[in-house]
N, C-alpha and C positions, 0 to 999 in steps of 0.2 A: 591803399590803406591796409588791405589784407597782408600784402608783402611786408609792410612795416610791422604788423602784428608778429610776424615770423622773424623779423630782423632785430635791430637793437633797440626799438621802442617807438611810442607814439607821441613823444614830446614834440614841440615845434621844430627844434633843430633836426631831430631825426627825420621827421616827415619831409623837411626841406631837402634833405639829402636824397630822398626818393624822387624829388621833382614835383612834389605837391605844392600847389598855390596855397599861401598861408592865409588862414581865416581864424578868427576867434573860435576857440574850441566849441563854445555853447552854440555857435551859429551853424554848425555842421548838421545838426538835426533838422528834419523836415518841419516846416512851419506854414503849411498851406491854410488858406481860409476855411473856416467852418470845421477845422480839426483841432483836436487837443494836441499841443506840442508834446511829443513823446519824451519819456524820461531817458531812453537810451537810443542809440543808433545801432541797428542789427546788421551784421555782415555774415553771409553765408557763402561758402565756396566748395566746389567739388574738383578733385584732381584725378589724374590717372591712378591706377592701382587701387581703386575703391577707397580713396582718401576723402573724408568729409570734414569741414572745419566750420565752426560757428562761434561768433563772439558778439557781445553787447558792449558798446563803448558809451561812456557818459561824461558829461561836464556840466557844471553849474555856471551861471552867469558870474564872470569874474575869474574863473579858473584859467590858469595859463597853459593847462595841458589836459588832453583827454585821458581817461583812465579806464581800466577794464572793470566792468560790472559783473560779467561772467564770460566763460570761454570753454570750449570743448573741441576735441579732435579725436576722430575714430579712423582706424585702419581695418579694412575688411569687417566692419561692424563692431569691432572691438575698441572700446574707449582707451586712448592712450594717455590723455591728460585732460584736466578740466578744473575750472574754478567757479565758485558760486558763494552765496552767503554761508554755506555749510563748510567752506574751507577749500584748500588747494590740494589736488591729488594728481599723482603721475603713476600710471599702470596700476591703479587701485591703492596705492600707498600715499598717505598724507605726507606733505613736505615738512621737514624738520622746522622751518620758520616761514612765515607768510611771504608770498611772492610780491615783488615790486608791482604796484598798481599801473604803472605806465610802461611796463615791459611785458611782452607776451610770455607764456610759460614755456614755449618752445626754446627761446633763446636763453632762458634761465635754467633749463634742465637737460638739454640735449647732450651736454658734455659728460654728465654723470648717469645717463640713462641709456639702457640697451634697447634703443628703438629698432624696429625692423629696417633692413637696409633700403627697401624700396621707399619707405616713408622718409628716411634720412635724405636720400638722393633727391626726391621730388621736392620736399619742403625747402631744403637748403638751396636748391636751384632757383625756386621761385622767390626766396627771400632776397635775392640779388636784383630783382626787378626794379627798373627805374624809368622815369619819364624824361626823355632828353628834349631840350628846347635850345638848339644852338643859336648863338648870337654872334653877329659879325665882328664886334669888338674883341671878343674872346678868341675867335678863330684867327683874327689877324695878329693877335698878341698885344693889342693896345691896352686892354685891361690887365692888371696884374693877375696871375694865376693864384686863386685862393686855395685852400685845402680841398681836395677832391679825391674820389675813390678811383683806382686804376680801372681801365687804362686811360680814360679821358673824362673830363668834367661834363656836367649836364649841359653846360653852355658852350663847351669847346675848349675849356682850359687844358693845357698840356698836350695840344694837338701835335706839335713837332716830335715830341718824344714818342707819342703812340704811333705816329706814321713810321718813325725809325724802326720801332719794334715789328710792324707788320712787313716792312721791307726785309728785315732779318728773318722773319717767319717764312717769307716766300723763298728766300735763299736757303732755307733749311737750318738756319742758325738757332732757331727757337723750338725745334721739334723735340718731342719727348722720346726718350729711349724705349719707352713702353709702347709707342704708337706703332701700329702695324704699317706695312709698306703701303697697303691700300689706303688706309686713313691718312698717312703722310701725303700721298698723291692727291687725295681729295682736298686736303687742307691747302696744298700748293694751288690746286685748281681754283678754289673758292678765293684764296688770297689774290691770285692773279686777276680774277674777275672783278673783285672789288677795287683793287688798285687801279685798274683800267677805267673806272668811273671818272677819275680826274681828267681823263682825255676827252670826255664826251663834249664839253663846250667848244673844243676844236682849236683853241689858240696856243696850247702848250703841248709839246711831245715829250717832255722829261721833267722830273722833279726830284729833289733831294732834300736831305736834312743836314745842315751844316752849322758851323759856329757863326756868331755875330760878325757880320761884315759891315763896318761903318760906311763903306762906299755904296752899299746897297740898301742898308737899313736906316730909315729916318729916326730922328731922336724920339719921335712919339711912340716908337715901338717899345714894348715892355722890356726893360733892361735886366729884369731879374731872371729871365730864362736864358739858359746856356745854348739852346739850339733854336734855329730858324728854319722855316720852310722856304726853299727857293724853287722857282719854276723857270723853265727855258721857253721863251716865246719864239715860235718858229717863223713869225712874220718880221721880226725885228733884226737889225744889224748884229752881227756876231759879237761886237764889242759892247753892245747895249742890250743884249737879249735875256739877261738873267734878272729876275724880279723876286723880291721878298714876298712873303704872304701879305704884307702891308699894301703892296701895289698889285696884288692879284685879284682875280674875280671872286666875288663872293660866292658864286655858284660853285666854282672849283673847289674852294675850301670846304663848303658844305658837302660836296660829293666825297671828298677825302675823309671828312668826319664820319660820313655814313659808312665808308669802307672799314674804318677803325671798329665801329661798334658791330658791324656784321660779321667780322672774321677775327678780331684780336682774340688771342688765347685767354685773356683776362676779362673780356667783356661779358656782360650777363647774356644768358642764352634766351631770356625772355625779357623784352623791353618795349617801350613806346616812344614814338617820336611825334611831338606836337607840331602840327602845320608842316607836313612833309613838303609842301609846295612853296614854302616861304621864300626861298632864295632861287628858285628855278622857273624857267619858262614852261609852259604847258607840255611841250614835246619832251624836255628833259625830265619833268616830273613823272610822266608815264614811263619813260625809259628806266629811271631809277626804281620805280615800283616793281617793274618787270624783273629787274636784277635782284631785288629783295626776294621776290617770289622764287626765283631760281635758286638763290642761296639757301633759303629755308627748306626747299624741297631736297636739297642735297645734304643738309646738315641736321635734319630733324632726327636722325637716328641717335638715341641716347648714348651709344657707345662711341660717337665721334669725339665728344669732349670739347669741341671747338665749333663756333659758328652759331648763328642765330637759329633757334628752333621755332620761335613764335614772336611775331612782331606786330604791334598794334600802331596804327597810323591814323592821324586825323588830317583832313583836307577840306577846303572850301573850293577847290578847282574842279570843275566838271570833268576835265580830261583824265584826272587821276583814276576814276573808276573804269576807264577804258583798259587799263592794265590788267584787270581781273577777269577770270573765267568763272562767271557765276554759276556754271554747271559743275564746277569742281568743288566738292565739299570742303576741301582744305583751304580754299580761298573764300573769305566771306566779307561781304560789304554790308554795313549797317547804316540805316538811316536814323539819325538822332534828332528828336523833336520833343516838343511839349504838347501834351493832350489838352482838352478843354478845361481840365482842372488845374493845369500847371504842372502835372507830373511828368518827369523826364522819361521818355520812351526810347528804346533802342531796338528797332525792328530790322530784321534781316531782309536784305534785298535778294529775291530769288525769282526764278521763272515760275509761271503759273503751274500748279499741280499737274503732272503728267505731260507737260510740254517738253518736246525733243529739240535738239539743236537745229534739225531741219525745219520744224515748226517755227522756231524763233527766226531763222533766216528768212522764211517766206513771209511771215507776218510783220516783221520789224521794217520791211521795205528798205533795208540797208542802213537804218539809223543805228548809231552807236549809243552806248549808255549815257554818254555825256550829252548827246543831242536830246535824248529822252529827258534827262535832268533839266536842261535849259528850257524845253517846251512843257515842263511841268507834267510829264507822263510818269514820274516817279512820285506818287502821293504820299503824304503823311497819313497813315491809317493805323488803327489799333491792330495789334496782332502781327502776324507775319506779313511783311510788304511783298506780297506776290505781284508781280508786274506782267502785264500783258501788252505786247507792243502796240496794239491798236487803242489802248487805254480804257478798254471795256472789260466788263466782268471781274472787277477787282474784288 
């Protein structure tokens, strides 16, 4: 929602482009028992470079869209823009005309305002944030590709073209003339790592993007696309070993989708994936998350320009958390639950205060985080979810 405030708007179609599930605008505000339903929904966010943002959104019953009640953004404690009942202002000056109520001030004023470079880079990058939720019919090309933002749709629309792009990126066809030799090598390394995700299921040793082949592509496949993904199955006879995306494994297509959003030059550098384990077995889920961590560690440098810097994942699969090192502050696991009042809580999973890796190894008795999850040793508690391997002193 905050990203949409920095992007093209908070109308239902614009929120859908972000991957938000659609609800009636008036239902987005809290409505817990014993509490007055608030007039507005308040959002606050802090970013690198001492950037702070706050807004209040509102909607009445029957409204088709949220709209801004108030908004403000500060850079190093200096107000950059804001709106309220007293009017709309940017860098201390009133706007010549009232701002649109369902679009953030950032999108309406950045082209005509001399904002600090750090603010421009940070906010514009976050404005591209999306929640991906790949679906098999889109990955296979069965459903027609609707309009989507490059490089690939939220559900997998346009996957063949996006894969063709990153193959070219690996070969150096897509490299920028301004990229340093070191950056170019890192991009090639990351692209290779992510493309190799497709081989993890073990049945294919090669894939390509090509034109529609009626001998390989069934009529059910979407005919509006010019390109099709093809895979070579190394267990099959050489005369029958090429399969289209329609006949390929769901997991392989999902892994190629992940490769695209992790390293494509046009992919957002901060994004989310809903249900990272939806198409994979527990082992592949863990392996994929480990690869995501390696990629983000290599590409977090803002000067890279390519690659995932920050990735948010949801999972209900216990083995997914075994991929994380909870002693590493850059890798964070959160337990999401509702407290006794029904408020949603998001508590960080971390070792007990002062616990070392050696302490953990001794006291866990060899249990993994997933085993602790299954045996209910990761409780839902208020505040920080500090865990002790013996389940005591929480």
